[in-house]
LUMMI-915031 format. One line per field, with one value per residue: residue in three letters; x, y, z of N, C-alpha, C, CB in turn; residue number from 1. Coordinates in steps of 0.2 Angstrom, whole numbers. Glycine has a CB too. Layout:
REM LUMMI-915031
rest <- ALA/...
nc1 <- X/...
nc2 <- Y/...
nc3 <- Z/...
cac1 <- X/...
cac2 <- Y/...
cac3 <- Z/...
cc1 <- X/...
cc2 <- Y/...
cc3 <- Z/...
cbc1 <- X/...
cbc2 <- Y/...
cbc3 <- Z/...
nr <- NUM/...
END
This chain:
REM LUMMI-915031
rest <- UNK/UNK/UNK/UNK/UNK/UNK/UNK/UNK/UNK/UNK/UNK/UNK/UNK/UNK/UNK/UNK/UNK/UNK/UNK/UNK/UNK/UNK/UNK/UNK/UNK/UNK/UNK/UNK/UNK/UNK/UNK/UNK/UNK/UNK/UNK/UNK/UNK/UNK/UNK/UNK/UNK/UNK/UNK/UNK/UNK/UNK/UNK/UNK/UNK/UNK/UNK/UNK/UNK/UNK/UNK/UNK/UNK/UNK/UNK/UNK/UNK/UNK/UNK/UNK/UNK/UNK/UNK/UNK/UNK/UNK/UNK/UNK/UNK/UNK/UNK/UNK/UNK/UNK/UNK/UNK/UNK/UNK/UNK/UNK/UNK/UNK/UNK/UNK/UNK/UNK/UNK/UNK/UNK/UNK/UNK/UNK/UNK/UNK/UNK/UNK/UNK/UNK/UNK/UNK/UNK/UNK/UNK/UNK/UNK/UNK/UNK/UNK/UNK/UNK/UNK/UNK/UNK/UNK/UNK/UNK/UNK/UNK/UNK/UNK/UNK/UNK/UNK/UNK/UNK/UNK/UNK/UNK/UNK/UNK/UNK/UNK/UNK/UNK/UNK/UNK/UNK/UNK/UNK/UNK/UNK/UNK/UNK/UNK/UNK
nc1 <- 56/65/76/70/66/78/83/74/78/91/89/83/71/62/50/43/31/23/16/9/0/5/16/30/38/50/58/59/65/77/81/81/93/103/105/111/106/102/91/82/80/72/54/43/29/18/6/-7/-18/-36/-52/-43/-42/-35/-24/-20/-15/-5/4/7/13/25/30/31/31/40/52/54/56/67/69/67/56/40/36/22/8/-5/-22/-26/-39/-57/-66/-67/-56/-63/-74/-72/-74/-78/-90/-95/-101/-107/-105/-94/-89/-84/-73/-65/-64/-56/-45/-40/-36/-25/-16/-15/-9/4/9/10/20/30/33/28/25/15/-3/-15/-28/-36/-44/-56/-74/-81/-90/-85/-73/-77/-83/-71/-66/-77/-77/-65/-58/-47/-41/-38/-23/-21/-31/-29/-34/-39/-41/-47/-47
nc2 <- -33/-28/-37/-49/-46/-44/-58/-64/-59/-65/-77/-78/-74/-63/-54/-41/-36/-24/-10/7/8/-4/1/-3/1/8/0/-10/-3/-1/-13/-17/-8/-13/-27/-26/-30/-28/-15/-17/-31/-35/-35/-24/-21/-10/-2/11/20/20/27/41/52/60/71/68/55/56/64/57/46/52/58/50/36/33/39/32/19/21/22/24/21/11/-6/-10/-1/-2/4/2/-1/-1/7/15/9/3/-2/-15/-32/-27/-17/-5/-3/7/19/32/32/43/48/36/35/48/45/34/42/48/38/36/47/45/35/39/49/39/34/24/8/0/1/-4/-12/-16/-28/-24/-25/-33/-23/-11/-11/-11/2/10/7/10/24/30/22/15/0/-8/-17/-27/-34/-37/-48/-48/-62/-72/-88
nc3 <- 71/62/63/59/46/41/42/34/22/21/20/7/4/-5/-6/3/13/20/30/33/44/52/58/54/44/45/51/42/32/37/38/24/20/27/22/10/-2/-19/-24/-34/-34/-24/-19/-15/-5/1/12/14/25/22/18/13/6/-9/-7/6/5/-4/4/15/10/3/12/24/21/10/15/28/23/16/2/-16/-24/-22/-26/-26/-20/-9/-4/12/17/13/20/37/48/59/54/49/47/30/30/25/12/0/7/10/-3/-12/-6/-6/-20/-22/-14/-22/-34/-29/-28/-42/-46/-39/-46/-60/-57/-55/-43/-37/-43/-46/-42/-30/-20/-4/5/-2/-8/-21/-28/-24/-30/-43/-44/-44/-56/-65/-62/-65/-75/-74/-66/-51/-48/-38/-26/-11/1/17/29/42/48
cac1 <- 55/72/80/66/66/85/84/70/80/96/86/81/66/62/45/41/24/22/10/10/-3/9/21/35/41/56/63/60/70/84/84/83/99/107/105/115/103/101/84/78/80/66/48/41/22/16/-2/-9/-25/-41/-51/-40/-42/-29/-18/-17/-12/1/8/9/18/30/34/32/33/47/58/55/58/73/69/63/49/39/32/15/6/-12/-26/-27/-45/-61/-69/-63/-54/-69/-80/-68/-74/-81/-98/-97/-105/-106/-102/-87/-87/-80/-66/-62/-61/-52/-38/-37/-33/-19/-11/-14/-4/10/10/12/27/35/34/25/25/8/-8/-20/-33/-35/-51/-63/-78/-82/-93/-80/-67/-80/-84/-65/-65/-82/-75/-58/-55/-41/-42/-33/-18/-22/-36/-26/-40/-37/-47/-44/-50
cac2 <- -32/-27/-43/-54/-45/-47/-65/-66/-58/-68/-83/-79/-70/-56/-49/-39/-34/-19/-5/12/5/-8/5/-7/4/11/-6/-14/1/-3/-20/-17/-5/-18/-32/-24/-33/-22/-13/-20/-38/-35/-33/-21/-19/-7/0/17/20/23/32/47/57/62/74/64/49/59/67/51/42/55/62/46/29/32/41/27/13/22/19/29/19/4/-9/-11/2/-3/6/-3/-4/4/11/16/2/0/-5/-21/-33/-21/-16/1/-3/13/24/34/31/49/47/31/37/52/41/31/47/50/33/36/52/43/31/44/51/34/33/18/4/-4/2/-9/-11/-21/-29/-21/-29/-32/-17/-5/-12/-9/10/13/5/14/32/32/18/11/-5/-10/-22/-32/-34/-40/-49/-51/-66/-77/-94
cac3 <- 64/58/63/56/39/39/42/29/16/20/18/1/3/-10/-6/9/13/27/30/38/51/57/60/54/38/47/53/36/28/40/36/18/19/30/17/3/-8/-24/-23/-39/-33/-18/-21/-9/-5/8/13/16/27/17/13/16/0/-13/-4/12/3/-7/9/19/6/1/18/29/19/6/18/32/19/13/-6/-20/-25/-20/-32/-25/-14/-9/0/16/19/9/25/42/52/64/50/45/40/26/31/23/6/-4/11/9/-11/-15/-2/-9/-27/-21/-12/-28/-38/-26/-30/-49/-46/-37/-51/-65/-55/-54/-35/-36/-50/-46/-37/-29/-15/1/7/-5/-10/-29/-30/-22/-36/-49/-42/-46/-63/-68/-62/-68/-81/-72/-61/-46/-50/-34/-21/-5/6/24/31/47/49
cc1 <- 61/76/76/66/74/86/80/74/88/95/84/75/66/56/44/35/23/17/11/5/1/15/28/39/49/60/63/65/77/86/86/90/105/109/110/112/101/93/79/77/73/60/44/33/22/9/-2/-16/-29/-47/-49/-40/-35/-23/-16/-12/-6/6/11/14/25/33/35/35/39/53/59/58/65/74/65/57/47/35/24/14/-2/-15/-28/-34/-50/-65/-65/-61/-59/-74/-77/-72/-78/-88/-99/-101/-102/-104/-95/-84/-82/-73/-62/-58/-56/-44/-36/-33/-26/-14/-10/-8/4/13/13/19/32/37/32/25/19/3/-13/-24/-32/-42/-58/-67/-78/-85/-89/-75/-71/-81/-77/-64/-70/-79/-70/-56/-50/-43/-36/-29/-19/-27/-34/-32/-37/-42/-43/-49/-54
cc2 <- -32/-33/-48/-52/-46/-54/-68/-65/-63/-76/-84/-75/-63/-52/-48/-35/-29/-14/0/10/0/-5/0/-4/6/4/-10/-10/0/-9/-21/-14/-11/-24/-32/-27/-27/-21/-17/-28/-39/-32/-31/-18/-15/-4/6/17/22/23/38/54/57/65/71/58/50/60/61/47/44/57/56/39/29/35/35/21/15/21/25/27/13/1/-10/-6/1/2/2/-5/2/9/10/10/-2/-4/-12/-27/-28/-21/-8/2/3/19/26/34/37/49/41/33/43/50/38/36/48/44/33/42/50/40/35/46/46/32/26/14/0/-1/-4/-7/-17/-22/-25/-26/-28/-25/-11/-5/-9/0/13/12/10/21/34/28/14/6/-7/-17/-28/-30/-39/-41/-52/-56/-72/-83/-95
cc3 <- 60/57/59/48/37/38/36/23/15/18/10/-1/-1/-11/1/9/21/25/35/44/55/59/60/47/39/48/46/32/31/38/29/16/22/26/12/-3/-14/-24/-28/-38/-27/-20/-15/-9/1/7/16/19/21/20/16/12/-3/-10/2/10/0/-2/12/16/5/7/24/25/15/11/24/29/16/6/-10/-24/-22/-26/-32/-19/-15/-4/5/17/15/14/31/45/55/60/46/50/37/27/28/16/1/0/10/1/-13/-12/-5/-16/-26/-20/-18/-33/-36/-28/-37/-50/-45/-43/-57/-63/-54/-48/-34/-44/-51/-41/-36/-23/-9/5/5/-7/-18/-31/-29/-28/-42/-49/-45/-54/-67/-68/-65/-74/-80/-66/-57/-48/-45/-29/-16/0/12/26/37/48/55
cbc1 <- 50/77/83/57/63/90/83/63/82/99/82/80/64/65/38/46/18/28/2/8/-9/10/20/32/37/55/60/53/68/84/80/79/99/105/99/122/97/103/84/81/88/68/44/46/18/21/-6/-8/-25/-41/-57/-33/-43/-31/-20/-22/-16/1/3/4/15/30/30/25/27/46/57/49/54/76/65/67/49/35/35/12/7/-13/-32/-23/-46/-66/-75/-66/-49/-73/-83/-59/-75/-80/-99/-92/-112/-112/-104/-82/-93/-85/-67/-67/-67/-55/-39/-43/-37/-20/-14/-20/-7/11/4/7/26/42/31/18/31/9/-11/-16/-40/-30/-51/-62/-85/-87/-99/-77/-64/-87/-85/-58/-66/-88/-74/-52/-53/-35/-45/-36/-11/-16/-43/-20/-46/-36/-50/-44/-46
cbc2 <- -25/-22/-45/-54/-38/-45/-68/-63/-49/-67/-85/-85/-69/-59/-52/-36/-41/-16/-8/19/1/-13/8/-14/9/17/-12/-15/8/-2/-27/-15/2/-20/-32/-27/-38/-24/-4/-19/-41/-31/-38/-15/-26/0/-6/21/24/20/33/45/63/65/82/61/44/64/72/47/40/60/69/44/25/36/49/25/11/20/11/30/18/5/-17/-18/11/-11/9/-2/-5/0/9/20/3/7/0/-21/-39/-21/-16/5/-3/15/23/30/31/56/46/25/40/56/37/26/53/50/26/37/57/40/28/50/53/35/39/18/-2/-12/8/-15/-11/-21/-28/-16/-28/-37/-16/-6/-20/-13/12/10/-2/13/34/30/22/17/-11/-11/-19/-34/-36/-36/-52/-45/-71/-73/-98
cbc3 <- 63/61/70/60/38/43/50/30/16/26/22/-1/9/-17/-9/11/13/29/31/34/49/55/68/53/36/54/59/32/28/46/37/14/22/37/15/3/-6/-32/-25/-46/-31/-12/-25/-7/-4/10/16/11/33/11/8/18/3/-19/-3/15/-1/-10/14/20/-1/-4/21/33/15/0/21/35/13/16/-7/-25/-32/-14/-32/-24/-15/-7/-3/23/26/6/25/47/57/68/44/45/38/18/40/24/7/-8/18/14/-15/-13/5/-10/-31/-16/-6/-31/-38/-19/-29/-53/-41/-32/-54/-66/-49/-58/-30/-32/-50/-46/-39/-27/-17/6/13/-12/-7/-32/-26/-15/-37/-51/-33/-41/-64/-63/-56/-62/-87/-69/-64/-39/-50/-30/-23/-2/3/31/24/55/48
nr <- 1/2/3/4/5/6/7/8/9/10/11/12/13/14/15/16/17/18/19/20/21/22/23/24/25/26/27/28/29/30/31/32/33/34/35/36/37/38/39/40/41/42/43/44/45/46/47/48/49/50/51/52/53/54/55/56/57/58/59/60/61/62/63/64/65/66/67/68/69/70/71/72/73/74/75/76/77/78/79/80/81/82/83/84/85/86/87/88/89/90/91/92/93/94/95/96/97/98/99/100/101/102/103/104/105/106/107/108/109/110/111/112/113/114/115/116/117/118/119/120/121/122/123/124/125/126/127/128/129/130/131/132/133/134/135/136/137/138/139/140/141/142/143/144/145/146/147/148/149
END
């Protein structure tokens, strides 16, 4: 992962998408450091599991993601899944709604602390995005959807 990321950056790539679940953040961080490219020139997206609640998302991000990446902030942090991984593709509907909302509140706190620039979701249904907007008044910047042909 480190070698591939370093090559990507040498070729001019300036967006890196990683995730806690991929177990690649440490190698991405090493590649960023080795590249010598100024932090502001690379857009970094990472994802944390969901739904795990506000306290857990803040803990994972501040104690694992940021230190592993070796940076002071990420450009985009996503909640990786709206329900537990075994429910993919999304079959959870309204199940775990309160946990999703609590996890979103954690992202909003990280944004307020300027540890992330934008917050989003991944693999959410429209109804689950609407839950967030209705409950909090804030909307995810992105809904990154995984789909395989």
